[in-house]
C-alpha positions in Angstrom: 1.2 -17.6 -18.7 -1.0 -18.3 -21.7 -1.7 -22.0 -21.2 0.1 -25.0 -22.8 2.0 -24.7 -26.1 -0.5 -25.7 -28.8 2.4 -27.1 -30.9 3.6 -29.6 -28.3 2.9 -33.3 -28.8 2.4 -34.2 -25.2 1.1 -31.3 -23.0 1.1 -33.3 -19.7 4.6 -33.8 -18.3 5.7 -37.5 -18.1 2.4 -38.7 -19.7 2.5 -39.9 -23.3 -1.1 -41.2 -23.7 -2.7 -37.8 -24.1 -1.6 -35.7 -27.0 -2.5 -32.5 -28.8 -3.9 -34.4 -31.8 -2.8 -32.1 -34.6 0.8 -32.7 -33.7 0.4 -36.4 -34.1 -1.6 -36.7 -37.3 0.2 -37.5 -40.5 -2.6 -38.1 -43.0 -3.4 -34.8 -44.8 -7.1 -35.7 -45.1 -7.4 -35.5 -41.3 -7.5 -31.8 -40.2 -7.4 -31.0 -36.5 -7.7 -27.6 -34.7 -5.5 -26.3 -31.9 -5.7 -27.7 -28.4 -7.9 -30.6 -29.4 -6.7 -33.6 -27.5 -6.9 -37.4 -27.8 -6.4 -39.7 -24.9 -5.6 -43.4 -25.6 -5.3 -46.3 -23.1 -2.3 -47.7 -25.0 -0.8 -45.4 -27.7 -1.9 -42.1 -29.3 -0.8 -43.5 -32.7 -4.0 -45.6 -32.5 -6.0 -42.5 -33.5 -5.3 -42.8 -37.2 -5.8 -46.6 -37.0 -9.3 -45.8 -35.8 -10.1 -43.6 -38.8 -11.4 -46.4 -41.0 -11.6 -46.6 -44.8 -10.1 -43.2 -45.4 -8.8 -43.8 -48.9 -6.9 -41.1 -50.9 -8.8 -41.9 -54.1 -12.2 -41.0 -52.5 -11.1 -37.6 -51.3 -13.2 -37.3 -48.2 -11.9 -35.7 -45.0 -12.2 -35.9 -41.3 -12.3 -32.3 -40.0 -12.1 -31.6 -36.2 -12.3 -28.2 -34.6 -10.5 -26.6 -31.7 -10.6 -27.6 -28.0 -12.2 -31.0 -28.6 -11.8 -33.9 -26.3 -11.6 -37.4 -27.9 -11.5 -40.5 -25.7 -9.8 -43.8 -26.4 -11.5 -46.1 -28.8 -13.4 -43.5 -30.8 -13.8 -44.7 -34.4 -14.6 -42.8 -37.5 -16.1 -44.7 -40.5 -15.3 -42.9 -43.7 -16.9 -43.2 -47.1 -14.5 -46.0 -48.3 -16.7 -48.4 -46.3 -19.8 -47.8 -48.4 -21.3 -50.4 -50.7 -24.2 -50.2 -53.1 -27.5 -50.4 -51.3 -30.1 -50.0 -54.0 -28.7 -52.7 -56.3 -29.7 -56.4 -56.2 -26.4 -57.2 -54.5 -24.2 -55.1 -52.2 -21.1 -57.2 -53.0 -18.1 -55.2 -54.4 -17.4 -57.5 -57.4 -15.3 -55.0 -59.3 -12.5 -54.8 -56.7 -11.5 -58.4 -57.3 -11.1 -58.2 -61.1 -10.6 -61.5 -62.9 -13.5 -60.8 -65.2 -15.4 -58.7 -62.7 -13.7 -55.4 -63.5 -16.7 -54.0 -65.4 -19.2 -54.5 -62.6 -19.2 -50.8 -61.6 -19.1 -49.2 -65.1 -21.5 -46.3 -65.0 -22.0 -46.6 -61.3 -20.5 -45.0 -58.2 -20.4 -46.1 -54.6 -22.4 -43.8 -52.3 -20.6 -40.8 -50.8 -22.0 -39.1 -47.8 -19.4 -36.4 -47.5 -16.9 -35.4 -44.9 -17.1 -36.1 -41.2 -17.0 -32.6 -39.5 -16.6 -32.1 -35.8 -17.2 -28.6 -34.4 -15.3 -26.9 -31.6 -15.4 -27.8 -27.9 -16.9 -31.2 -28.6 -16.5 -34.1 -26.2 -16.6 -37.6 -27.7 -16.8 -40.4 -25.2 -15.1 -43.7 -25.0 -15.7 -46.2 -27.9 -18.1 -43.9 -29.7 -18.5 -44.4 -33.5 -19.1 -41.6 -36.0 -20.3 -42.5 -39.4 -19.5 -40.9 -42.8 -21.2 -37.6 -43.6 -22.0 -36.7 -40.1 -21.6 -33.1 -38.7 -21.4 -32.7 -35.0 -22.1 -29.1 -33.8 -20.0 -27.0 -31.5 -20.3 -27.8 -27.8 -21.9 -31.2 -28.3 -21.3 -34.3 -26.1 -21.3 -37.8 -27.6 -21.9 -40.4 -24.9 -19.8 -43.6 -24.4 -20.5 -46.3 -27.0 -22.8 -44.0 -29.0 -23.1 -44.7 -32.8 -23.7 -41.4 -34.5 -25.5 -41.8 -37.9 -26.9 -38.4 -38.3 -26.0 -34.8 -37.6 -25.8 -33.6 -34.0 -27.0 -30.0 -33.2 -24.7 -27.7 -31.3 -24.7 -28.1 -27.5 -26.7 -31.3 -27.6 -26.0 -34.5 -25.7 -26.6 -37.7 -27.7 -26.2 -41.4 -26.8 -27.3 -44.8 -27.9 -27.2 -46.9 -31.1 -28.3 -45.2 -33.2 -27.5 -42.1 -31.2 -30.5 -39.9 -30.2 -30.7 -36.6 -28.4 -30.8 -37.0 -24.7 -31.1 -33.2 -23.9 -29.7 -29.8 -24.8 -26.9 -28.6 -22.6 -28.4 -25.1 -22.3 -31.6 -23.2 -23.2 -31.8 -22.1 -26.8 -31.0 -18.5 -26.1 -27.8 -19.4 -24.3 -26.8 -21.7 -27.1 -27.3 -18.9 -29.6 -25.1 -16.6 -27.5 -22.4 -19.1 -27.3 -22.4 -19.8 -31.0 -22.2 -16.1 -31.6 -19.3 -15.7 -29.1 -17.2 -18.5 -30.6 -14.8 -18.2 -27.7 -12.5 -20.9 -29.2 -11.5 -18.3 -31.9 -10.4 -15.7 -29.3 -6.7 -15.1 -29.0 -5.1 -17.3 -26.4 -4.5 -14.4 -24.0 -8.2 -13.6 -23.9 -9.1 -17.3 -23.4 -6.5 -17.5 -20.6 -8.1 -14.5 -18.9 -11.5 -16.2 -19.1 -10.7 -19.8 -18.1 -12.4 -19.5 -14.8 -15.5 -18.2 -16.4 -15.3 -20.9 -19.1 -15.4 -23.5 -16.4 -18.3 -21.8 -14.7 -22.0 -21.4 -15.7 -22.5 -17.6 -15.7 -22.5 -16.5 -19.3 -22.8 -12.8 -18.3 -19.3 -13.0 -16.8 -17.9 -14.4 -20.0 -19.4 -11.7 -22.2 -18.2 -8.8 -20.1 
């Protein structure tokens, strides 16, 4: 036995509200790693509906690593939501035309880059992740958090705007975990170590 099939849509028998996300996504600008799951109270198709303002002509991406856990209601706000902020008005005149077409000549709306989620990241119910944010491996995003800046690996953040609550482990342990990158092991090795991965003794994991 080597765990569930990473290419199955619904890994839990007779339960269609938890999916392996990469097998549900249709938008090529959403990239998801193996075994990352999404759990929705209603329908897993809601995930893409919650990736807001992801427009092809902008070219940004939502990139999510392996073994992540994403709860219902998590929302990603992409760069298409951005307006000018250093101009006299933030109003998007140009999109309406009718004589306003030239409003953005020589100007560009702000772009903050991709949203990048690391591996083994847990994102709690109803959290919001803003454009340009990178969330490090092993991080935990609390329920209802609004993440507006990068989250270091193995940090727990919460609130609006989200702030660090604590580190999950001492810095030396975090460094070891980041070096191990267990999520990139072959699935046979991961399967042999699942009891250690759900424990707290790093020495057993590195043996």
